C-alpha positions in Angstrom: 100.3 141.1 120.2 103.4 138.8 120.7 101.1 136.0 121.4 99.1 136.1 118.1 101.9 136.3 115.9 103.5 133.4 117.8 100.0 131.6 117.2 100.0 132.8 113.5 103.6 131.5 113.1 103.0 127.9 114.6 99.9 127.2 112.3 102.3 128.3 109.4 105.0 126.0 110.6 102.4 123.1 111.2 100.7 123.6 107.7 104.3 123.7 105.9 105.2 120.4 107.8 101.8 118.8 106.7 102.3 119.7 103.1 105.6 118.3 103.3 104.3 115.2 104.8 101.5 114.9 101.9 104.0 115.4 99.1 106.7 113.0 100.4 104.1 110.4 101.3 103.3 107.6 98.8 99.8 108.0 98.1 99.5 106.3 95.1 98.8 102.9 95.4 100.7 102.0 91.9 103.8 103.9 92.6 106.9 101.6 93.2 107.9 100.7 96.7 111.6 100.1 98.0 112.6 97.4 100.4 113.0 99.8 103.4 109.2 100.5 103.3 108.2 97.1 104.3 107.9 96.7 108.0 106.4 93.4 108.3 105.1 90.3 105.8 103.1 87.5 106.4 102.8 84.5 103.8 100.4 81.6 104.3 99.3 78.8 102.1 96.8 76.4 102.1 97.4 72.6 102.5 95.4 69.4 101.8 96.0 66.4 103.3 94.5 63.1 103.6 93.1 61.7 106.8 92.8 57.8 107.6 89.0 57.5 106.7 89.5 58.6 103.3 88.7 62.1 104.1 90.4 65.4 103.6 92.0 67.9 105.9 92.4 71.7 105.1 94.8 73.8 107.1 96.5 77.3 106.7 100.5 77.4 107.3 102.5 80.1 107.9 105.5 80.8 105.9 108.6 82.6 106.7 109.8 84.9 104.0 113.5 85.7 104.2 114.9 89.0 103.5 116.2 87.9 100.3 112.5 86.6 99.6 111.0 90.1 100.2 113.4 92.0 98.1 112.7 89.7 95.2 109.1 90.2 95.6 109.3 93.9 95.6 111.4 93.8 92.7 108.9 91.6 90.8 106.1 94.0 91.9 107.9 97.3 90.6 109.3 95.6 87.3 105.9 95.0 86.4 104.6 97.0 83.4 101.4 98.2 83.1 100.6 96.1 80.3 100.9 93.3 82.8 98.1 94.5 85.1 94.7 94.1 84.4 92.1 95.8 86.7 89.8 93.7 88.3 86.8 94.2 91.3 86.6 90.8 92.3 89.2 88.0 93.0 87.8 84.5 91.6 88.7 80.9 92.7 90.0 79.1 96.0 92.7 80.8 97.2 96.0 78.5 97.7 98.5 81.3 98.7 98.6 84.9 99.9 101.6 87.6 101.2 100.9 90.6 103.0 103.2 93.3 103.0 102.6 96.0 105.5 104.5 99.1 104.6 105.3 102.7 106.2 102.4 105.1 106.6 99.7 102.4 107.2 99.8 101.2 103.1 99.6 97.5 102.5 99.9 95.2 99.5 98.5 91.8 99.7 99.3 89.5 97.0 96.7 86.4 96.6 97.7 83.4 94.5 94.7 80.8 93.2 97.1 78.8 91.0 96.3 80.3 87.8 96.2 83.8 88.7 98.1 86.4 90.9 95.8 89.1 91.9 97.5 92.4 93.8 95.5 94.4 96.3 97.2 97.7 96.8 96.2 100.1 99.7 97.6 103.6 100.3 97.5 105.3 103.7 94.9 107.7 102.3 92.8 104.3 101.3 93.4 104.8 97.4 93.1 101.4 96.7 93.6 99.3 93.5 93.3 95.7 92.6 94.7 93.9 89.5 95.6 90.7 88.0 99.4 90.5 87.6 101.0 88.6 84.6 104.4 87.8 86.2 106.4 84.5 85.8 109.0 85.0 88.3 106.3 85.8 90.9 104.2 82.9 90.1 106.9 80.3 89.8 107.9 81.5 93.3 104.4 80.9 94.4 104.3 77.5 92.9 107.5 76.5 94.5 106.1 77.4 97.9 103.0 75.3 97.1 104.9 72.2 96.2 103.6 69.1 97.8 100.6 71.0 99.4 97.8 69.2 97.6 97.5 65.8 98.9 101.4 65.6 98.5 101.2 66.6 94.8 102.7 69.6 93.2 100.1 70.4 90.9 96.3 71.0 91.3 93.9 70.8 88.5 92.3 74.6 88.0 89.3 75.2 86.1 
């Protein structure tokens, strides 16, 4: 009889812990995040250079983001109103820069920039995804600054 009671209370305790875990987790992909939730970051940019024979060489360079950069990016994402987010299914254009923010609980935010639009993809740990075009001037300016001089030494590229 004592063994059955222990098992019963064990399962009740496990169920309560599971419910607590579900309630306190960030399961909504559009929910604001804190800087403390970011466990790792990556940023890459595409660099175009001329070769000696008149051709072009394309490479992908990694960019180191400072803690201040990460805090600003998180702030810009959180500050964006719903009216600045346009839901999309696909990304169009050539991606010139990208940022990946890996969050606790196996969630991720990916920011892609094609020199015209910022596309944000958010994945929660329960695979609830959202993808939208973000109209955020500060983030666009940040990406443009990181891309300075990457298109054959020029700062800008004509985007169709």
